[in-house]
N, C-alpha and C positions, 0 to 999 in steps of 0.2 A: 504493500500500500504506500509506504514511504517512498519507495523507488519510483512508483508511477506518479505520485503527486508532486514530488520535488524533482523528478527527472534525474535521479542520481546517476544512472547508467549513462544517460546522454551526456552528462557533465563529467564523466569518468571519475566518479567519487563513490564513497561508501558511507553507510550509516556511522561506522566507527570513526572515519575521517572527519565527518561533519560534526560529530559529538566532540571530538578532540579539538577541532577548530573553534567550536563554540566555547569550550572551556578556556581555551587560550585567549580568545577575545575578551571573555568575561574577566579573567584574572588581570589582564592589562588595563582594564577600565574600572575595576571594582573600587578604586580609590574614590570615585565620584559618590559612592554611597555614603561615605563619611565626610568627604570634603564639602559636598553641597550643603548639608545642614549646618556645618561650621561656618560657612560663608553667609548664608541667608539669615541665620540666627544672629550673626554678629559675634559669636564666641571666638572666632579666629582673630578678631580684632580687639579682644579684651572686654567685650560687652558682657556683663554678668548675667547669669541665667535668669534672674528676676526681671531684667530689663531688655531681654533679647528682642530683636526685631520681629522674628516669627518663631513659632513653636518648633523646637529642635526635633522632637520625635515625629511630629506631623510631617516635617520636611523630609525626614528620612524615609518614611513610608511613601509619601508622594513621589519621591525620586525613584524608588524601586518600581512602584506601580506604573508610573508614566513611562519609564524606560521599558518595562516589560510590554506594555500595550503597544507602544510605537514600534518596538523591535519585532514583535510577533506579526504586526501588520505588514512591516517590511518583508518579513520572511515568508508569510503565507500568501500575501497578495502580490507583492512585487517580486518575490522569490529570489532575493539577493542576500548574501551573507554579511549584511551590514547592520551593525547594532547602533541603537540610539539611546541617548540619555541627556540630562541637562548639560548644556555646553559650558565649558570653561571659557572665561572671558565675558560671556553674556551674564554670568552670575555676579561677577565683580561689578560690571556695568550696572546691573540691577541695584546693587547695594550702594555704590559710591556715586552714581549719577541720578538714577531714577528715584530712589527713596528720598534724597534731599529735595529734589524738585517737587515731588508729590507733597512733601512736608510744608511747602509754601502755599498750598491751596487753601482757600477759605473753609471748605468742608472739613479738611483735616484739622485746621486750627480750632474749629468749633466743636470738634470731637465727634462729628457725624460719621467719620470714616477714619481708617488708618492708612499711613503711607504705603504699607506693603499691600493693602487691598487695591489701591490705585495702581501700583506697579504691576500686580498680577493682571489687572484689567488691561494694562498696556500690552503685556505679553500676549494675552488672549486675543486682542484685536489684531496684533501683528500676525498671529497664527492663522486667524480667519482670512486675512488678506493673502497670506501665503497659500492657503487652500484654493482661493479663487484664482490666483495667478497660475497655480498648478493645473487646475481643471481647464482653464482656458488654453493651456499648452504654451504659455509664454516661455517657461524655462526649457521646454523641449526645443523650441526654436533657438533659444540662446545656446544650448549645447551644440546644435548643428552649425551655429555660426562661428564656433571656436575652432581654429585651425588645429591640425594634428600636433604641430610643434608646441602650440600653447597648451594643449591638453597634457602632453607628455611632460612639459615643464611644471605643470601643476603637480603631477605625480612625484617628480623629483623634489620639488619644493616641500611637499608634505613629508617626503622621506627624510629630508634634512631637518624639518621641524620635529618629527618624531624622534630622531636621533638626538637632537639638541635637548628635547624634553628629558630623554633618558639620561643624558650626561649630567643635566642639572639635578634630576632626581637622585642620582648616585652621589652627588656632591663632588664629582670630578671637575665640573665647571662651576665656578663661584662668581657672584656679582662683585664688581670692583669699581670704586668711585672714580678711578682714573681712566681705566680702559674699557669699562662696561662689564667685561667678563675676564676671568683669569683661571689658570689651572690651580687646583688644590694641591699644594706641595706635600700634604700629609698622607703619603701613600701607605703608611702603616696603620691608618685609621680603620676601625671595623667596617665603616661604610664602604670604603674602597676595596677592602679585602673581599667583602661579600659581593660587591659589584663585579670585580674582575673574575672572581671564581665563577659566578653565574654566567658572565659574558663569554669567557673562554670555553666553559663546558658547553653552553648552548651553541656557540659557533662551531665547535668541534663536532658535536652531534649532528648539527645541521649539515656540515660539510660531508658527513658520512651518510646523509640522507636517512637519518633515524627519525621515524614517525614520532611526533610528540616531543621533538627536541626542545621547543620553547617551554612547554609545560614541565618537562623534566628539569630544565634549567631553573625554573621558578621553585619547584619542589626542593631541589638540591640547595638553592640559595636560602630557602626558609630553614632547612635543617641546619645549615652552617650558622645562620643567624642565631638560632636557639643555642647551639653549642658555644658560640662566642659570648652570648649573653650570660649564660650560666658560668662561663669561665671568668667573667669579669667580677663575679661576686656581687654582694649587695651594695647599693649606693651609700655614700657617707651619711650619717645622721643629719636630718634637716634638709637634705637635698630634695627639692620638689620634683615630682615626675612630670616633666614637661610634655606638652602635646606634640603630636607628630608635626614635623616641619620639613620644609625644603622641597615640597613637591613643585613640579613645574608650574602648576596653576597658581600656587601660593606666591611663587616668585613673580608671576605676571601681575597678579592683582594687588598684592600687598605693596606694590611699587613704592616705595619710599625707602624702606630700610635697606641701605646698601651695605654689603658685608666686605670689610677690608681684610679680615682674617678668616682662617678656616673655622667654620662653625663647630660646636660640639657635636659629637657623634649622635646620630638619630637612634642608634642602637640602645644607648643608655637613657634615652628620653622617651620618645613616643613608643618605641617597640617594647621596652620594659613595661611601660604603663599598660599597653594592650595585653601583654602576656599576663600581667598581674590581674587584669580584669577578667581574662579568660579563665584563670585558675579560680577566681572568686565566684564568678557567675555560672561557670560551665559554658559549653559551646552553644547551647540552645536557649532562646528567649522568645517571648511573644512579640509580635510587631506592635509598634505604637499606633495610636489612633490618628486618622487623618482629619478628624472632626474640627480641630481648631483652624484649618485652612481650606477644607473641602468646600468648593463653590463659594468662596468668600471674596472673589474679585469684585472690584467696583468699576463697572463698565461706564457708568455715567460720567464720573469725574476723570476717567482715563481718556475720555474724548474731549477734555478741556483743551483750549487752544495751546496752552503752555506744554501740554503733554504730547501733542501731535508729533513734534520732532523725535521724541523717544520711540513712538510707534514706528516711524520710518527707519530709525537706526536699528531697532530690533529686527525689522523686516529685512533690511539690507544684510545685516550680520547673518541672519538665518539662511537667507537665499544663497549668499556667496559661500558661506561655510559649507552648506549642504552640497552645492554644486562642486566645490573644490574637493570635498571628500568623496562624493560619488565618482567624479572623473578620476581622481587619483587611485582609488581602490579598484575601479573598473578597468583602468589601464593595466594595473598590476595583475589583475585576474584574467585579463583577456576577454572581458565582456563586450567591449566596444567593437562593433562590426560595421564596416563600410562607413566609418565616421559617425555612427549612430549607436546609442545605448538603448537596447530593447527595454520596454516596460519602464521608460524614464518617467512618464507621468505617474504611474503607480508608486514609484519610489519617492517622488517629490510630494505627492499627496500624503503618503505614510508619514513623512517627516513633518509636514505641516499639521496634520491631525495630532501628531505627538506634541507639538508646541501648544496647540489650543487645549488639549486634554491635560497637559502638564500644568498649565496655568489654572485650570479648573480644579485640579487636585491640590495645588499649592506649591508649585515649584517654578523656576525660571525656564527660559527657552530650551526645549528639547530639540536636539539636532543629531545628525549622523556623526558618529565618532571615528576619528582617524585611526584609533586603535583597532578598528575592524581589520586593518591591514595585517595585523598579527595573525588573526584567524585565517585570512586568505593565504598568507604565506605558509600556514600550517596545512593547507590543502582544502579549506572550506570554499565551496563553489556554489552552494544552493541556499535556499531560504531555511533549510533545516538547521544550518549553523545559527541563524538568528533566533529560531524557535528555542534552541538549547540555551542561548544567552538569556532570552526572556524568562525561561523557567528558572535559571540560576539567579536572576534578579529577585524573583519572588521567593525562592528558597533562602536567599541571603537575608531576608527579613527575619527568618527563624534562626539563622546561624550568624548573626551580626558580630558576636564576640570573636568568632574564628576568622571571619573575613576581615575584621578590624585589625587583627594581629598581623595579617599579611599586608593589608592596605596602609597600615600606619608606618610601614618601613619601606619607603620607595626604592632603596637599593635592590630589593628582592625582584621587582618587576622591571627595573631600569634596563637590564641586559636585553630583555625581550624587545623593548622599544628601539634600542640601538641596532639589534640584528635586523629587525623589520625595516628600519630606515636605510640600512646598507643595501638591502635587497631592492628597495624601490629606486635606488640610484641607477639601476640598469636602463631605465627609461631615457636617460640623458642621451643615449646613442640614437634615439629616434627623433631628436630635434634636428631640424634642417639648419645646421651650422654654416652651410655654404651660402645661405641667403641671410644677409645681415638684417633685413627688414623683418625676418621671422625670428632670428636668433636673439636679437636685442630685447624685444618685448618678452620673449621666453625667459631670458636671463633675469630680467627684472622680477618676474614671477618667482622663479626658483630661488633667487636670493632674497626677494622681498618677504616671502612667507616666514622664513625663520628669523630674519633680522628685524621685522616689525612685530614678531611674535603674534601674528594674526594671519589666518588663511585669507580672510576677507580683504584686509589691507594689501596683502601681497598680490591678490588677483586684481585689485583696483589699479595698482601701478602698471601691470601688464596690459590690462584691458584699455586703459586710457592711452597708453603710448602706442599700442598696436596700429590702430587706423591712422594715426598721425604719421608714424614712420613709414607706413606703407604708401601713404599719399606722397610724402616727400621723395620716396624712392621710385615713384612712377608706377606703383603696383596697386593703386587704389581700387581697380576693378576686381581685384582678388578678395576684397573685403566685403562681406555681406552687410546689407544696410543696417541690420540689427546691432552690429558692432559699433557703428557710428552713433546710433541712438544710445547704446549703453555707455559709451565713452562720455557723451554729453551729460547723461544723467549722473554718472559717477562724479564728474567734475562739479556739477551743481551740488550734489550731495556733500562732497568734501568741503566745498567753499562755504556754502550757506547753512548747512546742517551740522556736519561733523565738527567743523571748526568752532562752532558756538557752544557745543556741549562736551567737547573733549573726546 
């Protein structure tokens, strides 16, 4: 039945491979289960539990349920091995930009509504607009307008982005006030020992074509982490168990704190705290209630004139992040045929419905995750991979202490991201480097995505420059009209909208 429905034989895959790919994808993106409530509640930024922006437990459940719904829709309807969850970047924008703006509304000041309710309304409206654009086929036309060189550049840029995230999660690359980033010189730290052990083992197994190499690397890194943790002994009296830190998303959103020196090992802070919680609570717990956030969005005030720019920004971020991820993962998996992605509309609608549903449940923008590339690299080729990921998100609600133990120590999953990023680099050979009018915009994309720490911003650089360079090179006829329209819209967006709200 599974073979017929998901066309496993046609895609040269098996149930075992798809399950393994789903497990791989889930493990590389499971951090969102814990990071999302920390961000939206404000606890990550020192907000006490009694004053948190949104209910921590409700966000946790909303995150898993929204991710499961959107991912199973992507898997069953669009039949792609692409997982979805609340997006990183969008959640920080939700907290640092939308909440303060919503706080200035008269309805909020009078106590008639809460800032987070207005912000959820903004996300919901952006999701509905995304659904309408997807149904009308605007995004499908957009994909067909993007040249093969640009599409492959997107895949390479995302690969570099994934690898950069992994290097940051491992603490191998640190923020530096003078140069932006620098190498962590403390190679004897537990973080780097775990990372390099996992990276070398995963790469070696992958080179030997061992099935499940990425999963085995994660498992082995987890075991080594536990061995090192217990070898360190107990922390000194009075030492507080710090929260998990150093994830790539935290680096992006917490933007302020620049680190001049090597940070303390995450093994002795977040991981120890998670292990202690696991021992105290056991591996199983009941999911928190979604009642505090369920269908609590404020649509009326979200349509206020001052909130319209935020609706547009969320829409742009979701559309371009989704397009970037779909193109990157699809190029990697070989789904694009004759410059077209089959079932593109179904994939986009799945993503858009996930955003609207996520806002209704009580979480920020749900979008396709670039970590899906890990499952694709592991062999996932059908929607069964997504169904497995969706089931694991729901199961995670009952095994949150165990997932938290792995998710709270980023060096465990960092090797998987670096390996996947390296594999996606092979698309660089498909860029037409002989035609500078093609290669320059492609280069701006592949360099812009990791350097701006945003898929959407990196795409904007390439999409704006592409028609201009083609025109100047006398190749304007090669550019489809939609690319000119998109470039003009992006320029207007960056100048009149993005520059006003950051």
